[in-house]
C-alpha positions as CSV (number, residue, x, y, z in Angstrom):
1,X,-10.0,47.9,16.7
2,X,-9.9,45.7,13.6
3,X,-6.2,46.4,13.2
4,X,-5.6,45.5,16.8
5,X,-7.4,42.2,16.5
6,X,-5.5,41.3,13.4
7,X,-2.2,42.0,15.1
8,X,-3.2,39.8,18.0
9,X,-4.2,36.9,15.6
10,X,-0.9,37.2,13.7
11,X,1.1,37.2,16.9
12,X,-0.6,34.0,18.1
13,X,-0.1,32.3,14.8
14,X,3.6,33.3,14.7
15,X,4.1,31.8,18.1
16,X,2.4,28.6,16.9
17,X,4.7,28.3,13.9
18,X,7.8,29.1,16.1
19,X,6.8,26.1,18.2
20,X,6.4,24.0,15.1
21,X,9.8,24.9,13.8
22,X,11.4,24.2,17.2
23,X,11.0,20.5,16.7
24,X,12.7,18.4,14.1
25,X,11.1,18.9,10.7
26,X,10.4,15.9,8.5
27,X,12.0,15.5,5.1
28,X,10.2,13.8,2.2
29,X,12.4,10.7,2.6
30,X,11.6,10.5,6.3
31,X,7.9,10.7,5.6
32,X,8.1,7.9,3.1
33,X,10.3,5.7,5.3
34,X,8.0,6.2,8.2
35,X,5.0,5.2,6.2
36,X,6.7,2.1,4.9
37,X,7.4,1.0,8.5
38,X,4.1,2.0,10.1
39,X,1.3,2.0,7.5
40,X,-1.3,-0.5,8.4
41,X,-2.2,-1.3,4.8
42,X,1.4,-2.2,4.1
43,X,1.6,-4.3,7.3
44,X,-1.5,-6.2,6.4
45,X,-0.1,-7.0,3.0
46,X,3.1,-8.2,4.5
47,X,1.0,-10.6,6.6
48,X,-0.6,-11.9,3.5
49,X,2.9,-12.5,2.1
50,X,3.9,-14.4,5.2
51,X,0.8,-16.6,5.0
52,X,1.5,-17.4,1.3
53,X,5.1,-18.3,2.2
54,X,3.7,-20.8,4.7
55,X,1.4,-22.2,2.1
56,X,4.3,-22.6,-0.4
57,X,6.4,-24.4,2.3
58,X,3.5,-26.7,3.1
59,X,3.0,-27.6,-0.6
60,X,6.6,-28.5,-0.8
61,X,6.3,-30.7,2.3
62,X,3.3,-32.4,0.9
63,X,5.7,-34.5,-1.3
64,X,6.9,-36.3,1.9
65,X,5.2,-39.5,3.1
66,X,2.3,-39.5,5.6
67,X,3.2,-41.6,8.7
68,X,0.7,-42.2,11.4
69,X,0.5,-44.3,14.5
70,X,-2.6,-45.4,16.4
71,X,-3.4,-47.5,19.5
72,X,-6.6,-48.9,20.9
73,X,-7.3,-50.1,24.4
74,X,-10.5,-51.6,25.7
75,X,-12.1,-54.5,27.7
76,X,-15.2,-56.7,27.1
77,X,-17.7,-57.8,29.7
78,X,-19.7,-61.0,29.5
79,X,-19.3,-64.8,29.7
80,X,-16.5,-66.1,27.6
81,X,-15.0,-69.5,27.0
82,X,-11.3,-69.9,27.7
83,X,-8.8,-72.8,27.8
84,X,-7.9,-74.0,31.2
85,X,-5.3,-76.8,30.6
86,X,-7.0,-79.3,28.3
87,X,-10.5,-78.0,29.0
88,X,-12.6,-75.1,28.1
89,X,-14.3,-73.2,30.9
90,X,-16.6,-70.2,31.0
91,X,-15.7,-67.1,32.9
92,X,-17.2,-63.7,33.3
93,X,-13.9,-62.0,34.0
94,X,-13.5,-58.9,31.6
95,X,-11.1,-59.3,28.7
96,X,-8.6,-56.5,28.2
97,X,-7.2,-55.8,24.8
98,X,-4.5,-53.5,23.3
99,X,-3.7,-53.0,19.6
100,X,-1.1,-50.9,17.8
101,X,-0.9,-49.7,14.2
102,X,1.8,-47.8,12.4
103,X,1.2,-46.9,8.7
104,X,2.1,-44.5,6.0
105,X,1.8,-43.7,2.3
106,X,4.0,-42.1,-0.2
107,X,2.6,-40.4,-3.3
108,X,4.5,-41.6,-6.4
109,X,2.5,-40.0,-9.2
110,X,-0.6,-37.8,-8.9
111,X,-0.9,-36.4,-12.4
112,X,1.7,-33.7,-11.6
113,X,-0.9,-32.1,-9.4
114,X,1.5,-31.5,-6.5
115,X,4.3,-30.2,-8.7
116,X,1.9,-27.7,-10.3
117,X,0.6,-26.7,-6.9
118,X,4.1,-25.8,-5.8
119,X,4.6,-23.7,-8.9
120,X,1.2,-22.0,-8.4
121,X,2.1,-21.2,-4.8
122,X,5.4,-19.6,-6.0
123,X,3.5,-17.5,-8.5
124,X,0.9,-16.4,-5.8
125,X,3.8,-15.4,-3.5
126,X,5.4,-13.3,-6.2
127,X,2.1,-11.7,-7.0
128,X,1.5,-10.8,-3.4
129,X,5.0,-9.4,-3.0
130,X,4.5,-7.3,-6.2
131,X,1.2,-6.1,-4.8
132,X,3.0,-5.0,-1.6
133,X,5.4,-3.0,-3.7
134,X,2.5,-1.5,-5.6
135,X,1.0,-0.3,-2.3
136,X,4.3,1.2,-1.2
137,X,4.5,3.0,-4.5
138,X,1.0,4.4,-4.3
139,X,1.7,5.6,-0.7
140,X,5.0,7.2,-1.9
141,X,3.2,9.1,-4.6
142,X,0.4,10.2,-2.3
143,X,2.9,11.4,0.3
144,X,4.8,13.3,-2.4
145,X,1.7,15.0,-3.5
146,X,0.7,16.0,0.0
147,X,4.3,17.1,0.8
148,X,4.4,19.4,-2.3
149,X,1.0,20.9,-1.3
150,X,2.6,21.8,2.0
151,X,5.5,23.5,0.3
152,X,3.2,25.3,-2.1
153,X,1.1,26.6,0.9
154,X,4.3,27.7,2.7
155,X,5.4,29.8,-0.3
156,X,2.0,31.2,-0.9
157,X,1.9,32.2,2.8
158,X,5.2,34.0,2.4
159,X,3.8,35.9,-0.6
160,X,0.7,36.9,1.4
161,X,2.8,38.1,4.3
162,X,5.0,40.2,2.0
163,X,2.0,41.8,0.3
164,X,0.4,42.5,3.7
165,X,3.6,44.2,4.9
166,X,3.6,46.3,1.7
167,X,0.0,47.3,2.4
168,X,0.7,48.2,6.0
169,X,3.5,50.5,4.9
170,X,1.3,52.0,2.3
171,X,-1.4,52.6,4.9
172,X,1.0,54.5,7.1
173,X,2.3,56.6,4.1
174,X,-1.2,57.4,2.9
175,X,-2.3,58.5,6.4
176,X,0.6,60.9,6.5
177,X,-0.3,62.3,3.0
178,X,-4.0,62.6,4.1
179,X,-2.9,64.5,7.3
180,X,-0.7,66.8,5.1
181,X,-3.7,67.4,2.7
182,X,-2.0,65.7,-0.3
183,X,-4.4,62.7,-0.4
184,X,-8.1,62.5,0.0
185,X,-9.5,60.5,3.0
186,X,-11.2,58.1,0.6
187,X,-7.8,56.9,-0.6
188,X,-6.7,56.2,2.9
189,X,-9.9,54.3,3.6
190,X,-9.5,52.2,0.4
191,X,-5.9,51.4,1.2
192,X,-6.8,50.5,4.8
193,X,-9.6,48.2,3.6
194,X,-7.2,46.5,1.2
195,X,-4.7,46.0,4.1
196,X,-7.5,44.4,6.1
197,X,-8.4,42.0,3.2
198,X,-4.7,41.0,2.9
199,X,-4.5,40.4,6.6
200,X,-7.4,38.1,6.3
201,X,-5.8,36.4,3.4
202,X,-2.7,35.8,5.5
203,X,-4.9,34.1,8.1
204,X,-6.6,32.0,5.4
205,X,-3.3,31.0,4.0
206,X,-2.0,30.0,7.5
207,X,-5.2,27.9,7.9
208,X,-4.6,26.3,4.5
209,X,-1.0,25.5,5.5
210,X,-2.1,24.1,8.8
211,X,-4.7,21.9,7.1
212,X,-2.1,20.6,4.5
213,X,0.2,19.7,7.4
214,X,-2.6,17.9,9.2
215,X,-3.5,16.0,6.0
216,X,0.1,14.9,5.6
217,X,0.5,14.0,9.3
218,X,-2.8,11.9,9.2
219,X,-1.6,10.2,6.1
220,X,1.5,9.2,8.1
221,X,-0.8,8.0,11.0
222,X,1.1,10.2,13.5
223,X,-0.4,10.2,17.0
224,X,0.7,13.7,17.8
225,X,0.1,16.2,14.9
226,X,0.2,19.4,16.9
227,X,3.8,20.4,16.1
228,X,4.3,18.5,12.9
229,X,6.3,20.4,10.2
230,X,8.3,19.5,7.1
231,X,11.7,20.5,5.8
232,X,11.6,23.0,3.0
233,X,14.2,21.6,0.5
234,X,16.0,23.6,-2.1
235,X,13.7,23.5,-5.1
236,X,15.7,23.6,-8.3
237,X,14.7,26.2,-10.8
238,X,12.4,25.1,-13.6
239,X,14.7,24.6,-16.6
240,X,14.1,24.0,-20.3
241,X,11.7,21.1,-20.5
242,X,13.1,17.8,-21.8
243,X,10.3,15.2,-21.4
244,X,10.9,11.7,-22.6
245,X,8.3,10.3,-25.0
246,X,5.3,8.7,-23.3
247,X,5.8,5.5,-25.3
248,X,9.4,5.2,-24.2
249,X,8.4,5.8,-20.6
250,X,5.7,3.2,-20.9
251,X,8.1,0.6,-22.3
252,X,10.4,1.1,-19.3
253,X,7.5,1.0,-16.8
254,X,6.2,-2.2,-18.3
255,X,9.3,-4.0,-17.0
256,X,9.5,-2.5,-13.5
257,X,6.0,-1.5,-12.3
258,X,4.8,-3.9,-9.6
259,X,1.1,-3.8,-10.7
260,X,2.1,-5.3,-14.1
261,X,4.2,-7.9,-12.4
262,X,1.4,-8.8,-10.0
263,X,-1.1,-9.2,-12.8
264,X,1.4,-11.3,-14.8
265,X,2.1,-13.6,-11.9
266,X,-1.6,-13.9,-11.2
267,X,-2.1,-14.9,-14.8
268,X,0.6,-17.6,-14.6
269,X,-1.0,-18.8,-11.4
270,X,-4.4,-19.2,-13.1
271,X,-2.8,-21.1,-16.0
272,X,-1.4,-23.6,-13.4
273,X,-4.9,-24.0,-12.0
274,X,-5.8,-25.4,-15.4
275,X,-2.9,-27.9,-15.2
276,X,-3.9,-28.9,-11.7
277,X,-7.5,-29.4,-12.8
278,X,-6.3,-31.6,-15.7
279,X,-4.5,-33.9,-13.4
280,X,-7.9,-35.3,-12.5
281,X,-7.9,-37.1,-15.9
282,X,-4.7,-39.0,-15.0
283,X,-4.2,-42.0,-12.8
284,X,-2.6,-41.7,-9.4
285,X,-0.1,-44.1,-7.8
286,X,1.1,-44.3,-4.2
287,X,3.1,-46.7,-2.0
288,X,1.6,-47.9,1.3
289,X,3.0,-49.5,4.4
290,X,1.4,-50.7,7.7
291,X,2.4,-52.6,10.8
292,X,-0.2,-53.9,13.3
293,X,-0.2,-56.1,16.4
294,X,-2.4,-56.8,19.4
295,X,-2.8,-58.7,22.6
296,X,-5.5,-59.8,25.1
297,X,-5.3,-60.7,28.8
298,X,-7.4,-61.3,31.9
299,X,-6.8,-59.7,35.2
300,X,-7.3,-63.1,36.8
301,X,-4.1,-65.1,36.0
302,X,-5.5,-68.5,36.9
303,X,-6.1,-69.3,33.2
304,X,-3.5,-70.6,30.7
305,X,-4.9,-68.1,28.3
306,X,-3.0,-65.4,30.1
307,X,0.2,-65.7,28.0
308,X,2.7,-62.9,28.4
309,X,1.6,-59.8,26.4
310,X,5.0,-59.5,24.8
311,X,4.6,-63.0,23.3
312,X,1.2,-62.2,22.0
313,X,2.4,-58.9,20.5
314,X,5.2,-60.7,18.7
315,X,3.0,-63.6,17.5
316,X,0.2,-61.3,16.3
317,X,2.3,-58.7,14.4
318,X,1.4,-58.1,10.7
319,X,3.3,-56.1,8.2
320,X,1.9,-54.8,4.9
321,X,3.7,-53.2,2.0
322,X,1.8,-52.4,-1.2
323,X,0.9,-50.0,-3.9
324,X,-2.4,-48.3,-4.8
325,X,-3.3,-47.3,-8.3
326,X,-6.4,-45.2,-8.9
327,X,-7.7,-44.8,-12.5
328,X,-10.4,-42.2,-13.1
329,X,-13.2,-43.6,-15.3
330,X,-16.3,-41.4,-14.6
331,X,-16.7,-38.8,-11.9
332,X,-19.9,-37.0,-13.1
333,X,-17.8,-34.7,-15.3
334,X,-16.4,-33.0,-12.3
335,X,-12.9,-32.9,-13.8
336,X,-14.1,-31.5,-17.1
337,X,-16.0,-28.7,-15.3
338,X,-13.1,-27.9,-13.1
339,X,-10.9,-27.5,-16.2
340,X,-13.5,-25.2,-17.8
341,X,-13.8,-23.1,-14.7
342,X,-10.0,-22.8,-14.5
343,X,-9.8,-21.7,-18.1
344,X,-12.4,-19.0,-17.4
345,X,-10.1,-17.8,-14.6
346,X,-7.2,-17.6,-17.0
347,X,-9.3,-15.5,-19.4
348,X,-10.3,-13.1,-16.5
349,X,-6.6,-12.8,-15.5
350,X,-5.7,-12.0,-19.1
351,X,-8.3,-9.2,-19.1
352,X,-7.0,-8.0,-15.8
353,X,-3.4,-7.8,-17.1
354,X,-4.6,-6.0,-20.3
355,X,-6.5,-3.5,-18.1
356,X,-3.4,-2.9,-15.9
357,X,-1.4,-2.2,-19.1
358,X,-4.1,0.1,-20.4
359,X,-4.3,2.0,-17.1
360,X,-0.6,2.3,-16.9
361,X,-0.4,3.7,-20.5
362,X,-3.2,6.2,-19.7
363,X,-1.5,7.3,-16.4
364,X,1.8,7.9,-18.2
365,X,0.1,9.8,-21.0
366,X,-1.8,11.9,-18.5
367,X,1.3,12.6,-16.5
368,X,3.1,13.7,-19.7
369,X,0.3,15.9,-20.8
370,X,0.0,17.4,-17.3
371,X,3.7,18.1,-17.1
372,X,3.8,19.7,-20.5
373,X,0.7,21.9,-19.6
374,X,2.2,22.8,-16.2
375,X,5.5,23.8,-17.9
376,X,3.7,26.0,-20.4
377,X,1.6,27.5,-17.5
378,X,4.8,28.2,-15.6
379,X,6.3,30.0,-18.6
380,X,3.2,32.1,-19.1
381,X,2.8,32.7,-15.3
382,X,6.4,33.8,-15.1
383,X,6.0,36.3,-17.8
384,X,2.7,37.5,-16.2
385,X,4.5,37.9,-12.8
386,X,7.2,40.1,-14.4
387,X,4.6,42.1,-16.3
388,X,2.3,42.6,-13.3
389,X,5.2,43.3,-11.1
390,X,6.4,46.1,-13.3
391,X,2.8,47.4,-13.7
392,X,2.3,47.4,-10.0
393,X,5.6,49.2,-9.4
394,X,4.6,51.8,-11.9
395,X,1.1,52.2,-10.5
396,X,2.5,52.4,-7.0
397,X,4.8,55.2,-8.0
398,X,2.0,57.2,-9.6
399,X,-0.3,56.5,-6.6
400,X,2.4,57.9,-4.3
401,X,2.4,61.2,-6.2
402,X,-1.4,61.3,-6.5
403,X,-1.6,60.5,-10.3
404,X,-3.9,57.4,-9.8
405,X,-6.5,56.6,-7.2
406,X,-6.6,53.9,-4.6
407,X,-8.9,51.7,-6.7
408,X,-6.4,51.5,-9.6
409,X,-3.7,50.8,-7.1
410,X,-5.6,48.0,-5.5
411,X,-6.4,46.4,-8.8
412,X,-2.8,46.5,-9.9
413,X,-1.7,44.9,-6.6
414,X,-4.4,42.2,-6.7
415,X,-3.4,41.3,-10.3
416,X,0.2,41.0,-9.1
417,X,-0.7,38.8,-6.2
418,X,-2.8,36.5,-8.4
419,X,0.0,36.2,-10.9
420,X,2.4,35.1,-8.1
421,X,-0.1,32.5,-6.9
422,X,-0.6,31.1,-10.4
423,X,3.2,30.9,-10.9
424,X,3.6,28.9,-7.6
425,X,0.7,26.6,-8.6
426,X,2.2,25.9,-12.0
427,X,5.7,25.4,-10.5
428,X,4.6,22.7,-8.0
429,X,2.3,21.1,-10.4
430,X,5.2,20.7,-12.8
431,X,7.5,19.3,-10.1
432,X,4.8,16.7,-9.1
433,X,4.3,15.6,-12.7
434,X,8.0,15.3,-13.3
435,X,8.4,13.2,-10.2
436,X,5.6,11.0,-11.4
437,X,7.2,10.5,-14.8
438,X,10.6,9.8,-13.1
439,X,8.9,7.3,-10.9
440,X,7.5,5.4,-13.9
441,X,11.1,5.2,-15.2
442,X,12.3,3.7,-11.9
443,X,13.9,6.8,-10.5
444,X,13.3,7.0,-6.7
445,X,11.2,9.9,-5.4
446,X,13.3,12.5,-3.7
447,X,13.5,16.3,-3.3
């Protein structure tokens, strides 16, 4: 009954994987490009970049003059004396009035505040763009890690299936030997139990693969993850290790890693904050211009005061051109404290940059150590696989002729399976670490 249930489960799972393979599988490059186009964190950072571009543009436009126009209209109630020929008379007719003003100012000198504000906006924009690149890099590495986990689970599933097939054949062979009286029933039961365990291991590996695919699909924010699958690329054989010195990799990474650039631009922006704050110590000069005119009239046109509005507008016009000079003398130490605060911001940005450099150095050193350890593990695991393979083959031959019992056979087989698993783990761990080191050297991630 157990064997029948296992067969049904494997049949259903095989149908599921056939459906998955029926659709277009995703390559690593496709996964990364999809994330770049659809990841919400990247999109939000791109919005921040656009906002900063607008701020930079506005700071540049702030060098242009301000020009404004205003107009007022109203009427007054009450008794008013007006000229009527040579006499003054009083009237309660409302007086209507209209005025117009056009004015503007042009900053000539502001202690270099505006010039430094433009430079600061440029640095902030570069910092945000570098931060966007850092986010893309982090997502690329995360996708690569998840992708390699899927490949590892696929290979491990194949190993499990191969071992299960071997066990099924051994069960059939042992049953025949038991029926012929050449093997004890206990051996058959032990082999059958081992086959059941390996069938369960196949199911567990299929579940692990399904979970790895789900994790990758969710990382890509896919709406439909039911049939998601990936391309299994040709993985090059692990060759003689030739790792570049971590110090050399670090020196290369210092010039290309966006997190370093972002921190450097942020530091330069904070330094410009100091210069902007210092502009409060300097005088400011601006040119000013204004034009004004007005006119009044009564709705009752019996009075001589009702001159044509155009004549009034022309007679009452006034033009002003001048300059304004502001010299700071005492402002309750506000400028001094702004400068102090800006200098503290510079110090914090310096610490942040130093921390980014320290983190980068540690990451590269760790990646180098992990790659070296994974390579050594691979060599050891490869030797172990060959050794356990030969040992299992020899034990299997002796078991087939009744020279060893089923317990020894199962132990030899378990050791062989474990060695294969360790080899795959070391292999993909080494590939990931090599990709990380290449990434720090500016080599695009690809399989």
